[in-house]
C-alpha positions, 0 to 999 in steps of 0.5 A: 500500500505504501508503494502506491501511496508514494507513487501517488504523492510523486505524481502530485508533486510532478503535476504541481511542478508542471503547473508552476512551470506553466504559470511562470511561462504564461504571456501574462508574466511578460506583459510589462515588456509591452507596457513602455513609455512608447506604448502609453503613459499617464496616471492610468498607465502607471496604475495599470503597471502597478496592478500588473506588478502586484498580480505578477508578485502574487503569481510568483508567490503561488509558484513558490508555494507550488514548488514547496508543496511539491518538495514536501510531497516528494519527501512524504513519498520518500518516507512512505517508500522507506516504510514500505521497504521496511515492512516488506523486509520485516514480512520477508524475514517473518516468512523465512523465520517462523516462530 
């Protein structure tokens, strides 16, 4: 059972990393390159740029959180795998050394 649980957590970690990568590489993360003084200026432009920067910071924080959760899922999978290996060894030893 622990082997299957570990595999499940590894798949989840992989999915989170993929999601983080996709979020990082969306067009919205490079919009500021198109919002230059040559494109537009004034108070409305400045407000928009500030809101964009705030939104991008929030996305970066979410990306970091996804990476952290993926790391935690991998560590949990490692622990589950180790427990499964120990249980398999104990069962094998018990089968080979009946009391």
